[in-house]
DRENGU-95503 format. One record per atom (N, C-alpha, C, O): residue number from 1; residue in three letters; atom name; x, y, z. Coordinates in nm, 2 decimals. Layout:
<rs>
@num:NUM | residu:ALA | atome:CA | c1:X | c2:Y | c3:Z
...
</rs>
This chain:
<rs>
@num:1 | residu:MET | atome:N | c1:-3.09 | c2:-2.55 | c3:1.70
@num:1 | residu:MET | atome:CA | c1:-2.96 | c2:-2.58 | c3:1.63
@num:1 | residu:MET | atome:C | c1:-2.84 | c2:-2.51 | c3:1.70
@num:1 | residu:MET | atome:O | c1:-2.74 | c2:-2.57 | c3:1.72
@num:2 | residu:ASP | atome:N | c1:-2.87 | c2:-2.38 | c3:1.74
@num:2 | residu:ASP | atome:CA | c1:-2.76 | c2:-2.31 | c3:1.81
@num:2 | residu:ASP | atome:C | c1:-2.73 | c2:-2.37 | c3:1.94
@num:2 | residu:ASP | atome:O | c1:-2.61 | c2:-2.37 | c3:1.99
@num:3 | residu:PHE | atome:N | c1:-2.83 | c2:-2.43 | c3:2.01
@num:3 | residu:PHE | atome:CA | c1:-2.81 | c2:-2.49 | c3:2.14
@num:3 | residu:PHE | atome:C | c1:-2.72 | c2:-2.61 | c3:2.13
@num:3 | residu:PHE | atome:O | c1:-2.63 | c2:-2.64 | c3:2.21
@num:4 | residu:SER | atome:N | c1:-2.74 | c2:-2.70 | c3:2.02
@num:4 | residu:SER | atome:CA | c1:-2.66 | c2:-2.82 | c3:2.00
@num:4 | residu:SER | atome:C | c1:-2.52 | c2:-2.78 | c3:1.97
@num:4 | residu:SER | atome:O | c1:-2.42 | c2:-2.85 | c3:2.01
@num:5 | residu:MET | atome:N | c1:-2.49 | c2:-2.68 | c3:1.90
@num:5 | residu:MET | atome:CA | c1:-2.36 | c2:-2.63 | c3:1.86
@num:5 | residu:MET | atome:C | c1:-2.29 | c2:-2.59 | c3:1.99
@num:5 | residu:MET | atome:O | c1:-2.17 | c2:-2.62 | c3:2.01
@num:6 | residu:ASN | atome:N | c1:-2.36 | c2:-2.51 | c3:2.07
@num:6 | residu:ASN | atome:CA | c1:-2.30 | c2:-2.46 | c3:2.20
@num:6 | residu:ASN | atome:C | c1:-2.27 | c2:-2.58 | c3:2.29
@num:6 | residu:ASN | atome:O | c1:-2.17 | c2:-2.57 | c3:2.36
@num:7 | residu:LEU | atome:N | c1:-2.35 | c2:-2.68 | c3:2.29
@num:7 | residu:LEU | atome:CA | c1:-2.33 | c2:-2.79 | c3:2.37
@num:7 | residu:LEU | atome:C | c1:-2.21 | c2:-2.87 | c3:2.33
@num:7 | residu:LEU | atome:O | c1:-2.13 | c2:-2.92 | c3:2.41
@num:8 | residu:LYS | atome:N | c1:-2.19 | c2:-2.88 | c3:2.20
@num:8 | residu:LYS | atome:CA | c1:-2.08 | c2:-2.95 | c3:2.14
@num:8 | residu:LYS | atome:C | c1:-1.95 | c2:-2.88 | c3:2.18
@num:8 | residu:LYS | atome:O | c1:-1.85 | c2:-2.94 | c3:2.21
@num:9 | residu:GLU | atome:N | c1:-1.95 | c2:-2.75 | c3:2.18
@num:9 | residu:GLU | atome:CA | c1:-1.83 | c2:-2.67 | c3:2.21
@num:9 | residu:GLU | atome:C | c1:-1.80 | c2:-2.69 | c3:2.36
@num:9 | residu:GLU | atome:O | c1:-1.68 | c2:-2.70 | c3:2.40
@num:10 | residu:LYS | atome:N | c1:-1.90 | c2:-2.69 | c3:2.45
@num:10 | residu:LYS | atome:CA | c1:-1.87 | c2:-2.71 | c3:2.59
@num:10 | residu:LYS | atome:C | c1:-1.81 | c2:-2.85 | c3:2.62
@num:10 | residu:LYS | atome:O | c1:-1.72 | c2:-2.86 | c3:2.69
@num:11 | residu:PHE | atome:N | c1:-1.87 | c2:-2.95 | c3:2.55
@num:11 | residu:PHE | atome:CA | c1:-1.81 | c2:-3.09 | c3:2.57
@num:11 | residu:PHE | atome:C | c1:-1.67 | c2:-3.10 | c3:2.51
@num:11 | residu:PHE | atome:O | c1:-1.59 | c2:-3.18 | c3:2.56
@num:12 | residu:SER | atome:N | c1:-1.65 | c2:-3.03 | c3:2.40
@num:12 | residu:SER | atome:CA | c1:-1.51 | c2:-3.03 | c3:2.35
@num:12 | residu:SER | atome:C | c1:-1.41 | c2:-2.97 | c3:2.44
@num:12 | residu:SER | atome:O | c1:-1.30 | c2:-3.02 | c3:2.46
@num:13 | residu:GLY | atome:N | c1:-1.45 | c2:-2.86 | c3:2.51
@num:13 | residu:GLY | atome:CA | c1:-1.36 | c2:-2.79 | c3:2.60
@num:13 | residu:GLY | atome:C | c1:-1.34 | c2:-2.88 | c3:2.73
@num:13 | residu:GLY | atome:O | c1:-1.23 | c2:-2.89 | c3:2.78
@num:14 | residu:LEU | atome:N | c1:-1.45 | c2:-2.95 | c3:2.77
@num:14 | residu:LEU | atome:CA | c1:-1.44 | c2:-3.04 | c3:2.88
@num:14 | residu:LEU | atome:C | c1:-1.35 | c2:-3.16 | c3:2.85
@num:14 | residu:LEU | atome:O | c1:-1.27 | c2:-3.20 | c3:2.93
@num:15 | residu:SER | atome:N | c1:-1.37 | c2:-3.21 | c3:2.73
@num:15 | residu:SER | atome:CA | c1:-1.29 | c2:-3.32 | c3:2.69
@num:15 | residu:SER | atome:C | c1:-1.14 | c2:-3.29 | c3:2.68
@num:15 | residu:SER | atome:O | c1:-1.05 | c2:-3.37 | c3:2.73
@num:16 | residu:SER | atome:N | c1:-1.10 | c2:-3.17 | c3:2.63
@num:16 | residu:SER | atome:CA | c1:-0.96 | c2:-3.13 | c3:2.63
@num:16 | residu:SER | atome:C | c1:-0.91 | c2:-3.11 | c3:2.77
@num:16 | residu:SER | atome:O | c1:-0.79 | c2:-3.14 | c3:2.79
@num:17 | residu:PHE | atome:N | c1:-0.99 | c2:-3.06 | c3:2.86
@num:17 | residu:PHE | atome:CA | c1:-0.95 | c2:-3.04 | c3:3.00
@num:17 | residu:PHE | atome:C | c1:-0.91 | c2:-3.18 | c3:3.06
@num:17 | residu:PHE | atome:O | c1:-0.80 | c2:-3.19 | c3:3.12
@num:18 | residu:PHE | atome:N | c1:-0.99 | c2:-3.28 | c3:3.04
@num:18 | residu:PHE | atome:CA | c1:-0.96 | c2:-3.41 | c3:3.09
@num:18 | residu:PHE | atome:C | c1:-0.84 | c2:-3.47 | c3:3.03
@num:18 | residu:PHE | atome:O | c1:-0.76 | c2:-3.55 | c3:3.09
@num:19 | residu:VAL | atome:N | c1:-0.81 | c2:-3.45 | c3:2.90
@num:19 | residu:VAL | atome:CA | c1:-0.69 | c2:-3.50 | c3:2.83
@num:19 | residu:VAL | atome:C | c1:-0.57 | c2:-3.43 | c3:2.89
@num:19 | residu:VAL | atome:O | c1:-0.47 | c2:-3.50 | c3:2.92
@num:20 | residu:GLN | atome:N | c1:-0.58 | c2:-3.30 | c3:2.92
@num:20 | residu:GLN | atome:CA | c1:-0.46 | c2:-3.23 | c3:2.99
@num:20 | residu:GLN | atome:C | c1:-0.44 | c2:-3.29 | c3:3.13
@num:20 | residu:GLN | atome:O | c1:-0.33 | c2:-3.30 | c3:3.17
@num:21 | residu:CYS | atome:N | c1:-0.55 | c2:-3.31 | c3:3.20
@num:21 | residu:CYS | atome:CA | c1:-0.54 | c2:-3.37 | c3:3.34
@num:21 | residu:CYS | atome:C | c1:-0.47 | c2:-3.50 | c3:3.33
@num:21 | residu:CYS | atome:O | c1:-0.39 | c2:-3.53 | c3:3.42
@num:22 | residu:ARG | atome:N | c1:-0.51 | c2:-3.59 | c3:3.24
@num:22 | residu:ARG | atome:CA | c1:-0.45 | c2:-3.72 | c3:3.23
@num:22 | residu:ARG | atome:C | c1:-0.30 | c2:-3.71 | c3:3.19
@num:22 | residu:ARG | atome:O | c1:-0.22 | c2:-3.79 | c3:3.24
@num:23 | residu:ARG | atome:N | c1:-0.26 | c2:-3.61 | c3:3.11
@num:23 | residu:ARG | atome:CA | c1:-0.12 | c2:-3.59 | c3:3.07
@num:23 | residu:ARG | atome:C | c1:-0.04 | c2:-3.55 | c3:3.20
@num:23 | residu:ARG | atome:O | c1:0.07 | c2:-3.61 | c3:3.22
@num:24 | residu:VAL | atome:N | c1:-0.09 | c2:-3.47 | c3:3.28
@num:24 | residu:VAL | atome:CA | c1:-0.02 | c2:-3.43 | c3:3.40
@num:24 | residu:VAL | atome:C | c1:-0.01 | c2:-3.54 | c3:3.50
@num:24 | residu:VAL | atome:O | c1:0.09 | c2:-3.56 | c3:3.56
@num:25 | residu:TRP | atome:N | c1:-0.12 | c2:-3.62 | c3:3.51
@num:25 | residu:TRP | atome:CA | c1:-0.13 | c2:-3.73 | c3:3.60
@num:25 | residu:TRP | atome:C | c1:-0.02 | c2:-3.84 | c3:3.57
@num:25 | residu:TRP | atome:O | c1:0.04 | c2:-3.90 | c3:3.66
@num:26 | residu:THR | atome:N | c1:0.01 | c2:-3.86 | c3:3.44
@num:26 | residu:THR | atome:CA | c1:0.11 | c2:-3.95 | c3:3.40
@num:26 | residu:THR | atome:C | c1:0.25 | c2:-3.91 | c3:3.44
@num:26 | residu:THR | atome:O | c1:0.34 | c2:-3.99 | c3:3.45
@num:27 | residu:LEU | atome:N | c1:0.27 | c2:-3.78 | c3:3.45
@num:27 | residu:LEU | atome:CA | c1:0.40 | c2:-3.72 | c3:3.48
@num:27 | residu:LEU | atome:C | c1:0.43 | c2:-3.72 | c3:3.63
@num:27 | residu:LEU | atome:O | c1:0.54 | c2:-3.70 | c3:3.67
@num:28 | residu:LEU | atome:N | c1:0.33 | c2:-3.73 | c3:3.71
@num:28 | residu:LEU | atome:CA | c1:0.34 | c2:-3.72 | c3:3.86
@num:28 | residu:LEU | atome:C | c1:0.43 | c2:-3.84 | c3:3.91
@num:28 | residu:LEU | atome:O | c1:0.42 | c2:-3.95 | c3:3.86
@num:29 | residu:ARG | atome:N | c1:0.50 | c2:-3.81 | c3:4.01
@num:29 | residu:ARG | atome:CA | c1:0.58 | c2:-3.91 | c3:4.08
@num:29 | residu:ARG | atome:C | c1:0.58 | c2:-3.88 | c3:4.23
@num:29 | residu:ARG | atome:O | c1:0.57 | c2:-3.76 | c3:4.27
@num:30 | residu:LYS | atome:N | c1:0.61 | c2:-3.97 | c3:4.31
@num:30 | residu:LYS | atome:CA | c1:0.62 | c2:-3.95 | c3:4.46
@num:30 | residu:LYS | atome:C | c1:0.75 | c2:-3.88 | c3:4.48
@num:30 | residu:LYS | atome:O | c1:0.86 | c2:-3.92 | c3:4.43
@num:31 | residu:PRO | atome:N | c1:0.75 | c2:-3.77 | c3:4.56
@num:31 | residu:PRO | atome:CA | c1:0.87 | c2:-3.70 | c3:4.60
@num:31 | residu:PRO | atome:C | c1:0.96 | c2:-3.78 | c3:4.69
@num:31 | residu:PRO | atome:O | c1:0.92 | c2:-3.86 | c3:4.77
@num:32 | residu:SER | atome:N | c1:1.09 | c2:-3.76 | c3:4.67
@num:32 | residu:SER | atome:CA | c1:1.19 | c2:-3.83 | c3:4.76
@num:32 | residu:SER | atome:C | c1:1.18 | c2:-3.77 | c3:4.90
@num:32 | residu:SER | atome:O | c1:1.12 | c2:-3.67 | c3:4.92
@num:33 | residu:ARG | atome:N | c1:1.24 | c2:-3.84 | c3:4.99
@num:33 | residu:ARG | atome:CA | c1:1.24 | c2:-3.79 | c3:5.13
@num:33 | residu:ARG | atome:C | c1:1.30 | c2:-3.65 | c3:5.14
@num:33 | residu:ARG | atome:O | c1:1.25 | c2:-3.56 | c3:5.21
@num:34 | residu:ASP | atome:N | c1:1.41 | c2:-3.63 | c3:5.07
@num:34 | residu:ASP | atome:CA | c1:1.48 | c2:-3.49 | c3:5.08
@num:34 | residu:ASP | atome:C | c1:1.39 | c2:-3.39 | c3:5.01
@num:34 | residu:ASP | atome:O | c1:1.38 | c2:-3.28 | c3:5.06
@num:35 | residu:GLU | atome:N | c1:1.33 | c2:-3.42 | c3:4.90
@num:35 | residu:GLU | atome:CA | c1:1.24 | c2:-3.32 | c3:4.84
@num:35 | residu:GLU | atome:C | c1:1.12 | c2:-3.29 | c3:4.93
@num:35 | residu:GLU | atome:O | c1:1.09 | c2:-3.17 | c3:4.94
@num:36 | residu:PHE | atome:N | c1:1.07 | c2:-3.39 | c3:4.99
@num:36 | residu:PHE | atome:CA | c1:0.95 | c2:-3.37 | c3:5.08
@num:36 | residu:PHE | atome:C | c1:1.00 | c2:-3.28 | c3:5.20
@num:36 | residu:PHE | atome:O | c1:0.92 | c2:-3.19 | c3:5.24
@num:37 | residu:LYS | atome:N | c1:1.11 | c2:-3.30 | c3:5.26
@num:37 | residu:LYS | atome:CA | c1:1.16 | c2:-3.22 | c3:5.37
@num:37 | residu:LYS | atome:C | c1:1.18 | c2:-3.08 | c3:5.33
@num:37 | residu:LYS | atome:O | c1:1.15 | c2:-2.99 | c3:5.40
@num:38 | residu:SER | atome:N | c1:1.24 | c2:-3.06 | c3:5.21
@num:38 | residu:SER | atome:CA | c1:1.27 | c2:-2.92 | c3:5.17
@num:38 | residu:SER | atome:C | c1:1.14 | c2:-2.85 | c3:5.14
@num:38 | residu:SER | atome:O | c1:1.13 | c2:-2.73 | c3:5.17
@num:39 | residu:ILE | atome:N | c1:1.04 | c2:-2.91 | c3:5.08
@num:39 | residu:ILE | atome:CA | c1:0.91 | c2:-2.85 | c3:5.05
@num:39 | residu:ILE | atome:C | c1:0.84 | c2:-2.82 | c3:5.18
@num:39 | residu:ILE | atome:O | c1:0.78 | c2:-2.71 | c3:5.19
@num:40 | residu:SER | atome:N | c1:0.85 | c2:-2.91 | c3:5.28
@num:40 | residu:SER | atome:CA | c1:0.78 | c2:-2.89 | c3:5.40
@num:40 | residu:SER | atome:C | c1:0.85 | c2:-2.77 | c3:5.48
@num:40 | residu:SER | atome:O | c1:0.78 | c2:-2.69 | c3:5.53
@num:41 | residu:LYS | atome:N | c1:0.98 | c2:-2.76 | c3:5.48
@num:41 | residu:LYS | atome:CA | c1:1.05 | c2:-2.65 | c3:5.54
@num:41 | residu:LYS | atome:C | c1:1.01 | c2:-2.51 | c3:5.48
@num:41 | residu:LYS | atome:O | c1:0.98 | c2:-2.42 | c3:5.55
@num:42 | residu:ILE | atome:N | c1:1.01 | c2:-2.51 | c3:5.34
@num:42 | residu:ILE | atome:CA | c1:0.98 | c2:-2.39 | c3:5.27
@num:42 | residu:ILE | atome:C | c1:0.83 | c2:-2.35 | c3:5.30
@num:42 | residu:ILE | atome:O | c1:0.80 | c2:-2.23 | c3:5.32
@num:43 | residu:SER | atome:N | c1:0.74 | c2:-2.44 | c3:5.30
@num:43 | residu:SER | atome:CA | c1:0.60 | c2:-2.41 | c3:5.32
@num:43 | residu:SER | atome:C | c1:0.58 | c2:-2.36 | c3:5.47
@num:43 | residu:SER | atome:O | c1:0.51 | c2:-2.27 | c3:5.49
@num:44 | residu:GLY | atome:N | c1:0.65 | c2:-2.43 | c3:5.56
@num:44 | residu:GLY | atome:CA | c1:0.64 | c2:-2.38 | c3:5.70
@num:44 | residu:GLY | atome:C | c1:0.69 | c2:-2.24 | c3:5.72
@num:44 | residu:GLY | atome:O | c1:0.63 | c2:-2.16 | c3:5.79
@num:45 | residu:ILE | atome:N | c1:0.80 | c2:-2.21 | c3:5.66
@num:45 | residu:ILE | atome:CA | c1:0.86 | c2:-2.08 | c3:5.67
@num:45 | residu:ILE | atome:C | c1:0.77 | c2:-1.98 | c3:5.61
@num:45 | residu:ILE | atome:O | c1:0.75 | c2:-1.87 | c3:5.66
@num:46 | residu:GLY | atome:N | c1:0.70 | c2:-2.01 | c3:5.50
@num:46 | residu:GLY | atome:CA | c1:0.61 | c2:-1.92 | c3:5.43
@num:46 | residu:GLY | atome:C | c1:0.49 | c2:-1.89 | c3:5.52
@num:46 | residu:GLY | atome:O | c1:0.44 | c2:-1.78 | c3:5.53
@num:47 | residu:ILE | atome:N | c1:0.44 | c2:-2.00 | c3:5.58
@num:47 | residu:ILE | atome:CA | c1:0.32 | c2:-1.98 | c3:5.67
@num:47 | residu:ILE | atome:C | c1:0.36 | c2:-1.90 | c3:5.79
@num:47 | residu:ILE | atome:O | c1:0.28 | c2:-1.81 | c3:5.83
@num:48 | residu:LEU | atome:N | c1:0.48 | c2:-1.92 | c3:5.85
@num:48 | residu:LEU | atome:CA | c1:0.52 | c2:-1.84 | c3:5.96
@num:48 | residu:LEU | atome:C | c1:0.54 | c2:-1.69 | c3:5.92
@num:48 | residu:LEU | atome:O | c1:0.50 | c2:-1.60 | c3:6.00
@num:49 | residu:LEU | atome:N | c1:0.59 | c2:-1.67 | c3:5.80
@num:49 | residu:LEU | atome:CA | c1:0.61 | c2:-1.53 | c3:5.76
@num:49 | residu:LEU | atome:C | c1:0.48 | c2:-1.46 | c3:5.74
@num:49 | residu:LEU | atome:O | c1:0.46 | c2:-1.34 | c3:5.77
@num:50 | residu:LEU | atome:N | c1:0.38 | c2:-1.53 | c3:5.68
@num:50 | residu:LEU | atome:CA | c1:0.25 | c2:-1.47 | c3:5.66
@num:50 | residu:LEU | atome:C | c1:0.18 | c2:-1.44 | c3:5.80
@num:50 | residu:LEU | atome:O | c1:0.12 | c2:-1.34 | c3:5.81
@num:51 | residu:GLY | atome:N | c1:0.20 | c2:-1.53 | c3:5.89
@num:51 | residu:GLY | atome:CA | c1:0.14 | c2:-1.51 | c3:6.02
@num:51 | residu:GLY | atome:C | c1:0.21 | c2:-1.39 | c3:6.09
@num:51 | residu:GLY | atome:O | c1:0.14 | c2:-1.31 | c3:6.16
@num:52 | residu:LEU | atome:N | c1:0.34 | c2:-1.38 | c3:6.08
@num:52 | residu:LEU | atome:CA | c1:0.41 | c2:-1.27 | c3:6.14
@num:52 | residu:LEU | atome:C | c1:0.37 | c2:-1.14 | c3:6.08
@num:52 | residu:LEU | atome:O | c1:0.35 | c2:-1.04 | c3:6.15
@num:53 | residu:LEU | atome:N | c1:0.35 | c2:-1.14 | c3:5.94
@num:53 | residu:LEU | atome:CA | c1:0.31 | c2:-1.02 | c3:5.88
@num:53 | residu:LEU | atome:C | c1:0.17 | c2:-0.98 | c3:5.92
@num:53 | residu:LEU | atome:O | c1:0.14 | c2:-0.86 | c3:5.95
@num:54 | residu:GLY | atome:N | c1:0.08 | c2:-1.07 | c3:5.94
@num:54 | residu:GLY | atome:CA | c1:-0.06 | c2:-1.05 | c3:5.99
@num:54 | residu:GLY | atome:C | c1:-0.05 | c2:-0.99 | c3:6.13
@num:54 | residu:GLY | atome:O | c1:-0.13 | c2:-0.90 | c3:6.17
@num:55 | residu:PHE | atome:N | c1:0.04 | c2:-1.05 | c3:6.21
@num:55 | residu:PHE | atome:CA | c1:0.05 | c2:-1.00 | c3:6.35
@num:55 | residu:PHE | atome:C | c1:0.10 | c2:-0.86 | c3:6.36
@num:55 | residu:PHE | atome:O | c1:0.05 | c2:-0.78 | c3:6.43
@num:56 | residu:ILE | atome:N | c1:0.20 | c2:-0.83 | c3:6.27
@num:56 | residu:ILE | atome:CA | c1:0.25 | c2:-0.69 | c3:6.27
@num:56 | residu:ILE | atome:C | c1:0.15 | c2:-0.59 | c3:6.22
@num:56 | residu:ILE | atome:O | c1:0.14 | c2:-0.48 | c3:6.28
@num:57 | residu:ILE | atome:N | c1:0.07 | c2:-0.63 | c3:6.12
@num:57 | residu:ILE | atome:CA | c1:-0.03 | c2:-0.54 | c3:6.07
@num:57 | residu:ILE | atome:C | c1:-0.14 | c2:-0.52 | c3:6.18
@num:57 | residu:ILE | atome:O | c1:-0.19 | c2:-0.41 | c3:6.20
@num:58 | residu:ALA | atome:N | c1:-0.17 | c2:-0.62 | c3:6.26
@num:58 | residu:ALA | atome:CA | c1:-0.27 | c2:-0.61 | c3:6.37
@num:58 | residu:ALA | atome:C | c1:-0.21 | c2:-0.52 | c3:6.48
@num:58 | residu:ALA | atome:O | c1:-0.29 | c2:-0.44 | c3:6.53
@num:59 | residu:LEU | atome:N | c1:-0.09 | c2:-0.53 | c3:6.51
@num:59 | residu:LEU | atome:CA | c1:-0.03 | c2:-0.44 | c3:6.61
@num:59 | residu:LEU | atome:C | c1:-0.03 | c2:-0.30 | c3:6.56
@num:59 | residu:LEU | atome:O | c1:-0.06 | c2:-0.21 | c3:6.64
@num:60 | residu:VAL | atome:N | c1:0.01 | c2:-0.27 | c3:6.43
@num:60 | residu:VAL | atome:CA | c1:0.01 | c2:-0.14 | c3:6.38
@num:60 | residu:VAL | atome:C | c1:-0.13 | c2:-0.08 | c3:6.38
@num:60 | residu:VAL | atome:O | c1:-0.15 | c2:0.04 | c3:6.42
@num:61 | residu:LEU | atome:N | c1:-0.23 | c2:-0.15 | c3:6.34
@num:61 | residu:LEU | atome:CA | c1:-0.36 | c2:-0.10 | c3:6.34
@num:61 | residu:LEU | atome:C | c1:-0.42 | c2:-0.08 | c3:6.48
@num:61 | residu:LEU | atome:O | c1:-0.50 | c2:0.01 | c3:6.50
@num:62 | residu:GLY | atome:N | c1:-0.37 | c2:-0.16 | c3:6.57
@num:62 | residu:GLY | atome:CA | c1:-0.41 | c2:-0.15 | c3:6.71
@num:62 | residu:GLY | atome:C | c1:-0.35 | c2:-0.02 | c3:6.77
@num:62 | residu:GLY | atome:O | c1:-0.42 | c2:0.04 | c3:6.86
@num:63 | residu:VAL | atome:N | c1:-0.23 | c2:0.02 | c3:6.73
@num:63 | residu:VAL | atome:CA | c1:-0.17 | c2:0.14 | c3:6.79
@num:63 | residu:VAL | atome:C | c1:-0.24 | c2:0.26 | c3:6.74
@num:63 | residu:VAL | atome:O | c1:-0.26 | c2:0.36 | c3:6.81
@num:64 | residu:PHE | atome:N | c1:-0.28 | c2:0.26 | c3:6.61
@num:64 | residu:PHE | atome:CA | c1:-0.34 | c2:0.38 | c3:6.55
@num:64 | residu:PHE | atome:C | c1:-0.49 | c2:0.39 | c3:6.57
@num:64 | residu:PHE | atome:O | c1:-0.56 | c2:0.48 | c3:6.53
@num:65 | residu:LYS | atome:N | c1:-0.55 | c2:0.29 | c3:6.64
@num:65 | residu:LYS | atome:CA | c1:-0.69 | c2:0.29 | c3:6.67
@num:65 | residu:LYS | atome:C | c1:-0.73 | c2:0.39 | c3:6.78
@num:65 | residu:LYS | atome:O | c1:-0.85 | c2:0.40 | c3:6.81
</rs>
């Protein structure tokens, strides 16, 4: 009996997850060209900054080795 109740709770949680996913999916839209360009620029700058930070850390650790 306990197993069936636990199973119902799991399916209930899974069901609500899919309902939330469907709600988000209906709100999605294709970004405009300007939105895509700005998101791409910001993402590229972020990747470059993380790479630069990693390079600086590698240099500092190389000096103290």
